[in-house]
Backbone as XML, in Angstrom:
<?xml version="1.0"?>
<chain id="A" units="angstrom">
  <residue number="1" name="MET">
    <atom name="N" x="-19.990" y="-7.893" z="-1.807"/>
    <atom name="CA" x="-18.888" y="-6.584" z="-1.237"/>
    <atom name="C" x="-18.713" y="-5.748" z="-1.923"/>
  </residue>
  <residue number="2" name="LYS">
    <atom name="N" x="-17.952" y="-4.591" z="-1.237"/>
    <atom name="CA" x="-18.353" y="-3.622" z="-1.859"/>
    <atom name="C" x="-17.414" y="-3.444" z="-3.362"/>
  </residue>
  <residue number="3" name="THR">
    <atom name="N" x="-17.935" y="-2.192" z="-4.164"/>
    <atom name="CA" x="-17.638" y="-1.304" z="-4.768"/>
    <atom name="C" x="-15.887" y="-1.006" z="-4.773"/>
  </residue>
  <residue number="4" name="ILE">
    <atom name="N" x="-14.796" y="-0.946" z="-5.198"/>
    <atom name="CA" x="-13.882" y="-0.577" z="-4.803"/>
    <atom name="C" x="-13.700" y="0.917" z="-6.262"/>
  </residue>
  <residue number="5" name="SER">
    <atom name="N" x="-13.400" y="1.691" z="-6.007"/>
    <atom name="CA" x="-13.300" y="2.683" z="-7.112"/>
    <atom name="C" x="-11.605" y="2.716" z="-7.830"/>
  </residue>
  <residue number="6" name="GLU">
    <atom name="N" x="-11.704" y="2.749" z="-8.630"/>
    <atom name="CA" x="-10.009" y="2.812" z="-9.218"/>
    <atom name="C" x="-9.119" y="3.805" z="-9.071"/>
  </residue>
  <residue number="7" name="GLU">
    <atom name="N" x="-9.556" y="5.042" z="-7.928"/>
    <atom name="CA" x="-8.693" y="5.758" z="-6.901"/>
    <atom name="C" x="-8.144" y="5.364" z="-6.067"/>
  </residue>
  <residue number="8" name="GLN">
    <atom name="N" x="-9.225" y="4.953" z="-5.410"/>
    <atom name="CA" x="-9.176" y="4.069" z="-3.874"/>
    <atom name="C" x="-8.148" y="2.884" z="-4.602"/>
  </residue>
  <residue number="9" name="LEU">
    <atom name="N" x="-8.387" y="2.107" z="-5.178"/>
    <atom name="CA" x="-7.444" y="0.895" z="-5.610"/>
    <atom name="C" x="-5.591" y="1.238" z="-6.089"/>
  </residue>
  <residue number="10" name="GLN">
    <atom name="N" x="-5.615" y="2.371" z="-6.638"/>
    <atom name="CA" x="-4.350" y="2.498" z="-7.084"/>
    <atom name="C" x="-3.593" y="3.438" z="-5.860"/>
  </residue>
  <residue number="11" name="ALA">
    <atom name="N" x="-4.344" y="4.202" z="-5.288"/>
    <atom name="CA" x="-3.746" y="4.714" z="-3.625"/>
    <atom name="C" x="-3.554" y="2.664" z="-2.491"/>
  </residue>
  <residue number="12" name="PHE">
    <atom name="N" x="-4.642" y="2.462" z="-2.651"/>
    <atom name="CA" x="-4.462" y="1.138" z="-1.964"/>
    <atom name="C" x="-2.692" y="0.137" z="-2.612"/>
  </residue>
  <residue number="13" name="ILE">
    <atom name="N" x="-2.698" y="-0.192" z="-3.941"/>
    <atom name="CA" x="-1.121" y="-0.090" z="-4.379"/>
    <atom name="C" x="-0.113" y="0.392" z="-3.927"/>
  </residue>
  <residue number="14" name="LEU">
    <atom name="N" x="-0.570" y="1.673" z="-4.150"/>
    <atom name="CA" x="0.665" y="2.653" z="-4.506"/>
    <atom name="C" x="1.385" y="2.629" z="-2.436"/>
  </residue>
  <residue number="15" name="LYS">
    <atom name="N" x="0.346" y="2.433" z="-1.684"/>
    <atom name="CA" x="0.334" y="2.312" z="0.015"/>
    <atom name="C" x="1.696" y="0.627" z="-0.334"/>
  </residue>
  <residue number="16" name="ALA">
    <atom name="N" x="1.029" y="-0.723" z="-0.821"/>
    <atom name="CA" x="1.410" y="-1.547" z="-0.833"/>
    <atom name="C" x="3.320" y="-1.387" z="-1.342"/>
  </residue>
  <residue number="17" name="ARG">
    <atom name="N" x="3.204" y="-0.887" z="-2.655"/>
    <atom name="CA" x="4.637" y="-0.456" z="-2.660"/>
    <atom name="C" x="5.908" y="0.202" z="-2.065"/>
  </residue>
  <residue number="18" name="GLU">
    <atom name="N" x="4.873" y="1.072" z="-1.375"/>
    <atom name="CA" x="6.287" y="1.493" z="-0.240"/>
    <atom name="C" x="6.696" y="0.726" z="0.850"/>
  </residue>
  <residue number="19" name="LYS">
    <atom name="N" x="5.307" y="0.252" z="1.421"/>
    <atom name="CA" x="5.721" y="-1.009" z="2.171"/>
    <atom name="C" x="7.504" y="-2.116" z="1.821"/>
  </residue>
  <residue number="20" name="LYS">
    <atom name="N" x="6.749" y="-1.849" z="0.871"/>
    <atom name="CA" x="7.427" y="-3.463" z="-0.084"/>
    <atom name="C" x="9.215" y="-2.505" z="-0.613"/>
  </residue>
  <residue number="21" name="ASN">
    <atom name="N" x="8.595" y="-1.396" z="-0.681"/>
    <atom name="CA" x="10.400" y="-0.815" z="-0.932"/>
    <atom name="C" x="11.118" y="-0.813" z="-0.005"/>
  </residue>
  <residue number="22" name="ARG">
    <atom name="N" x="10.046" y="-0.555" z="0.911"/>
    <atom name="CA" x="11.035" y="-0.043" z="2.673"/>
    <atom name="C" x="11.680" y="-0.998" z="3.019"/>
  </residue>
  <residue number="23" name="PRO">
    <atom name="N" x="12.970" y="-1.483" z="3.714"/>
    <atom name="CA" x="13.720" y="-1.948" z="4.446"/>
    <atom name="C" x="12.458" y="-2.385" z="5.573"/>
  </residue>
  <residue number="24" name="PRO">
    <atom name="N" x="13.071" y="-3.408" z="6.123"/>
    <atom name="CA" x="12.574" y="-4.508" z="6.771"/>
    <atom name="C" x="13.062" y="-3.410" z="8.422"/>
  </residue>
  <residue number="25" name="ALA">
    <atom name="N" x="14.262" y="-3.104" z="8.484"/>
    <atom name="CA" x="14.754" y="-2.194" z="9.742"/>
    <atom name="C" x="14.225" y="-0.972" z="9.815"/>
  </residue>
  <residue number="26" name="THR">
    <atom name="N" x="13.313" y="-0.735" z="8.881"/>
    <atom name="CA" x="12.556" y="1.193" z="9.016"/>
    <atom name="C" x="11.044" y="-0.108" z="9.443"/>
  </residue>
  <residue number="27" name="ALA">
    <atom name="N" x="10.844" y="-0.674" z="8.838"/>
    <atom name="CA" x="9.239" y="-0.870" z="8.803"/>
    <atom name="C" x="9.028" y="-1.243" z="10.387"/>
  </residue>
  <residue number="28" name="MET">
    <atom name="N" x="10.243" y="-1.960" z="10.778"/>
    <atom name="CA" x="9.917" y="-2.590" z="12.462"/>
    <atom name="C" x="10.511" y="-1.559" z="13.639"/>
  </residue>
  <residue number="29" name="PRO">
    <atom name="N" x="9.995" y="-1.950" z="14.514"/>
    <atom name="CA" x="10.384" y="-0.598" z="15.588"/>
    <atom name="C" x="11.625" y="-1.364" z="16.711"/>
  </residue>
</chain>
């Protein structure tokens, strides 16, 4: 497995949070 740096991990978490916070209406076409 590749080692993930803390910066990459934080960026991944932030993106995941943004997806969760967005309503499904805007997420899907």
